[in-house]
N, C-alpha and C positions, 0 to 999 in steps of 0.2 A: 589505538595503541596507546599504552599507558605512559611511554616515555617522549614520544614525538610524534606529530602529525605528519601526514605524507605532504602537506602543503604548508608553507611558512604562515599563512593566514589561519590554519586550523588551531584549535585548542592543543597546547603542546602536551597535555596528559598529566595525570595526577602524580606520576613519577618523574616528571621532567626534570626536578630539582635534585634527584638523587645522583650521588657519585657512582662512577662506573663500578666500584667494588660493591656498593650496596646494591645496585641492581644485579650484578652477577652472583651475589650470595643469595639474593631473593629468588632468582630464577632457580638456582640449585636447590634451594630448600623447597620450593613449590613443586619442582621435579621429583623431589624425594617424596613428597605428600602423594603426587600422582602414582608413582611407582609403587607406593604402599598400598593405595587404592586398587591398582590392577593386581597386585600380589593377593589381595583379598576378595579379588572378583567383584570389586565394588565400583570400578571405573566405568562410567558411561560417557564416551567421548562426545556424546551429542549435548549433554548438560552443560550449562554455562558454569563457570567457576563457583559462584555463590550457592548454587544448587547442590554442589557436591558435598557441601560442609553441613553436617548435622551433628548434633550432641553426642550421639552414639559413635559416629566415626571418628570425631576428634578424641573422645575418650579411649577408643581402641587404639589409635594412633599414638597418644600419649603413653599408654601401656606399652606400645612397642618401643617407642623412643627411650623411655626410662629403663628398658632392659639392655641397653647397649650404650647410653649416653649419660654424661654428668648432667646434673640438674640445670646447670647454667647453659649447656648446649641444648637441652630440651627447650628451655625458655627462649633461646635464640630461634630455634626451628619454628616453634609456634608463633612467635612474633613476626618472622619473615613470612610465615604462611599468611597470617592476618593481613600483612601489608601487601602481599601479592594480590590477595582476593579483593582487598580494599580498592586497589587502583584498576583492577579489571572489571569489578561489578558495579552495576548502576545502583545497587541498593547496599547500604551500610552492612557490614558484618561485624559482629563483636566476637572475638575468640578470648575467652576468659581462663587463663590457667593459673591465676594468682590464687583464687579460691577453690581449685580442683579443676578437673577436666569438664570442658563445656564450650558450646558454641551457641551463640544466639542470632537470630535473623530479626532485623527491625524491632529488637527489643523483646521478642517472645522467645520461648523455649524452642521454638522451630520444630 
């Protein structure tokens, strides 16, 4: 679990320091990503969170978001997506929306 372990002696998780509002917003944004994947018939519930992110998928998601949200909101959605996967995935993920749509895994184009 990213926010708290089941045992007080367990590692509390990478998101343990998040305020409740940050955690709730991150869950909402990640849920939005999952809903978009499902709508595009791209959601495989068996895959781990970091395996669902590819350059092509993030690009498509950005196009979708830009169709209905202000640029600042798009940035927020992508940032929260990145943070959600960062705390859930064992492997670091980089989602770069500053220089255009894209996602990288382990520093590669993935």
